[in-house]
C-alpha positions as a Markdown table, in Angstrom:
| # | Residue | x | y | z |
|---|---|---|---|---|
| 1 | Met | -11.3 | -29.8 | -124.0 |
| 2 | Lys | -8.8 | -32.6 | -123.8 |
| 3 | Arg | -9.4 | -36.2 | -124.7 |
| 4 | Phe | -8.2 | -39.4 | -125.1 |
| 5 | Ile | -10.2 | -41.9 | -126.8 |
| 6 | Ala | -8.6 | -45.3 | -127.3 |
| 7 | Val | -9.7 | -48.0 | -130.2 |
| 8 | Ala | -9.2 | -51.9 | -128.9 |
| 9 | Gly | -9.6 | -55.2 | -131.4 |
| 10 | Asn | -8.2 | -57.6 | -133.0 |
| 11 | Ile | -5.3 | -57.9 | -134.9 |
| 12 | Gly | -6.8 | -57.2 | -138.5 |
| 13 | Ala | -9.8 | -55.5 | -137.2 |
| 14 | Gly | -9.1 | -51.7 | -138.8 |
| 15 | Lys | -8.0 | -50.2 | -135.3 |
| 16 | Ser | -5.0 | -48.4 | -137.6 |
| 17 | Ser | -7.3 | -47.5 | -139.8 |
| 18 | Leu | -9.7 | -45.9 | -138.1 |
| 19 | Val | -6.9 | -44.1 | -136.1 |
| 20 | Glu | -6.1 | -43.0 | -139.7 |
| 21 | Phe | -9.5 | -42.0 | -140.3 |
| 22 | Leu | -9.8 | -40.0 | -137.2 |
| 23 | Gln | -6.5 | -38.4 | -137.9 |
| 24 | Ala | -7.7 | -37.4 | -141.5 |
| 25 | Glu | -11.0 | -36.1 | -140.6 |
| 26 | His | -10.8 | -34.8 | -137.2 |
| 27 | Gly | -7.0 | -33.9 | -136.7 |
| 28 | Phe | -6.6 | -36.1 | -134.1 |
| 29 | Asp | -3.1 | -37.0 | -132.5 |
| 30 | Pro | -2.2 | -40.6 | -133.2 |
| 31 | Val | -0.7 | -42.9 | -131.3 |
| 32 | Tyr | 0.1 | -46.4 | -132.4 |
| 33 | Glu | 1.2 | -49.5 | -130.9 |
| 34 | Pro | 4.7 | -50.2 | -131.1 |
| 35 | Phe | 4.5 | -54.1 | -132.2 |
| 36 | Met | 7.0 | -53.6 | -134.8 |
| 37 | Asp | 9.7 | -52.6 | -132.8 |
| 38 | Asn | 9.1 | -55.3 | -130.0 |
| 39 | Pro | 12.5 | -57.9 | -130.0 |
| 40 | Tyr | 10.7 | -60.4 | -128.7 |
| 41 | Leu | 7.8 | -60.7 | -131.6 |
| 42 | Asp | 9.4 | -63.5 | -134.2 |
| 43 | Asp | 10.8 | -65.5 | -130.8 |
| 44 | Phe | 7.2 | -65.3 | -129.8 |
| 45 | Tyr | 5.6 | -66.9 | -133.1 |
| 46 | Ala | 8.4 | -69.4 | -133.2 |
| 47 | Asp | 7.7 | -70.5 | -129.7 |
| 48 | Met | 4.9 | -68.9 | -127.8 |
| 49 | Lys | 5.3 | -70.6 | -124.6 |
| 50 | Ser | 9.0 | -69.6 | -123.9 |
| 51 | Trp | 9.1 | -66.0 | -125.1 |
| 52 | Ala | 4.8 | -64.9 | -124.0 |
| 53 | Phe | 6.0 | -63.1 | -121.2 |
| 54 | His | 9.2 | -61.5 | -122.7 |
| 55 | Ser | 7.2 | -59.9 | -125.0 |
| 56 | Gln | 4.6 | -58.7 | -123.3 |
| 57 | Leu | 6.7 | -57.2 | -120.4 |
| 58 | Tyr | 8.5 | -55.3 | -123.6 |
| 59 | Phe | 4.4 | -54.0 | -124.8 |
| 60 | Leu | 3.7 | -53.1 | -121.0 |
| 61 | Thr | 7.3 | -51.1 | -120.7 |
| 62 | His | 6.7 | -49.4 | -123.8 |
| 63 | Lys | 2.8 | -48.9 | -123.1 |
| 64 | Phe | 3.5 | -47.1 | -120.1 |
| 65 | Lys | 5.9 | -44.8 | -121.3 |
| 66 | Leu | 3.3 | -43.9 | -124.3 |
| 67 | His | 0.6 | -43.4 | -121.5 |
| 68 | Gln | 3.4 | -41.1 | -119.5 |
| 69 | Gly | 3.3 | -39.0 | -123.0 |
| 70 | Leu | -0.3 | -38.7 | -123.4 |
| 71 | Pro | -0.8 | -35.3 | -121.6 |
| 72 | Glu | 1.6 | -33.4 | -123.2 |
| 73 | Arg | 0.6 | -33.7 | -126.7 |
| 74 | Ala | -1.7 | -31.6 | -128.2 |
| 75 | Gly | -5.8 | -31.6 | -128.5 |
| 76 | Thr | -7.4 | -35.0 | -128.7 |
| 77 | Val | -5.2 | -38.3 | -128.8 |
| 78 | Val | -6.5 | -41.2 | -130.4 |
| 79 | Gln | -4.5 | -44.5 | -129.9 |
| 80 | Asp | -4.2 | -47.3 | -131.3 |
| 81 | Arg | -4.6 | -49.8 | -128.7 |
| 82 | Thr | -3.9 | -49.2 | -124.9 |
| 83 | Ile | -1.5 | -50.7 | -122.3 |
| 84 | Tyr | -5.1 | -52.2 | -120.6 |
| 85 | Glu | -5.5 | -54.6 | -123.5 |
| 86 | Asp | -1.8 | -55.7 | -123.2 |
| 87 | Ala | -3.1 | -56.8 | -119.3 |
| 88 | Glu | -6.6 | -57.7 | -119.1 |
| 89 | Ile | -6.9 | -59.2 | -122.8 |
| 90 | Phe | -3.5 | -60.5 | -123.8 |
| 91 | Cys | -1.2 | -61.6 | -121.1 |
| 92 | Thr | -4.3 | -63.0 | -119.4 |
| 93 | Asn | -5.4 | -65.1 | -122.1 |
| 94 | Leu | -1.5 | -66.5 | -122.7 |
| 95 | His | -1.6 | -67.1 | -119.5 |
| 96 | Arg | -5.1 | -68.8 | -119.6 |
| 97 | Ser | -3.3 | -70.8 | -122.3 |
| 98 | Arg | -1.1 | -72.1 | -120.7 |
| 99 | Arg | 1.8 | -70.0 | -122.3 |
| 100 | Ile | 2.2 | -68.0 | -119.4 |
| 101 | Ser | 3.7 | -69.4 | -115.9 |
| 102 | Lys | 1.5 | -68.7 | -113.2 |
| 103 | Arg | 5.1 | -67.6 | -111.4 |
| 104 | Asp | 5.3 | -65.0 | -114.5 |
| 105 | Tyr | 1.6 | -64.3 | -114.6 |
| 106 | Ala | 1.5 | -63.2 | -110.9 |
| 107 | Thr | 4.7 | -61.2 | -111.4 |
| 108 | Tyr | 3.6 | -59.3 | -114.8 |
| 109 | Met | -0.2 | -58.2 | -113.1 |
| 110 | Glu | 1.8 | -57.2 | -110.0 |
| 111 | Leu | 4.0 | -54.6 | -112.1 |
| 112 | Tyr | 1.0 | -54.4 | -114.3 |
| 113 | Glu | -1.1 | -53.5 | -111.1 |
| 114 | Ser | 1.9 | -51.0 | -109.7 |
| 115 | Ile | 1.8 | -48.9 | -113.1 |
| 116 | Ser | -1.4 | -48.9 | -114.1 |
| 117 | Val | -2.5 | -46.5 | -111.6 |
| 118 | His | -0.3 | -44.0 | -113.6 |
| 119 | Ser | -1.2 | -45.0 | -116.2 |
| 120 | Val | -4.5 | -43.0 | -117.2 |
| 121 | Pro | -3.6 | -39.7 | -118.1 |
| 122 | Gln | -4.1 | -36.6 | -115.7 |
| 123 | Ile | -5.8 | -33.7 | -117.8 |
| 124 | Ser | -4.7 | -30.2 | -115.9 |
């Protein structure tokens, strides 16, 4: 049976370590968050208000691509973060803390809602 497991948590909580453990112990297929490839991350940490929207849009785009590829992966897949955390937790909190404007947040959420219906892996 095909299964998809998502590991959620704060930075430094041990998500990657848990994914590595599940891979080693159970042979699960790991999928890691593409945070190191985000070209906006340094700018974001230097000036969150100016770069939060750009950084979150990058994560949304790349995690959507990851989600689209999950059904083709073999066996049980275990993910280190998902597209849902980015929108529902990180982007929402950046908006609430006034680091993403109301206009940019609305644009982001409209895109997220449009693609999220296609993000859940379809099992054939």
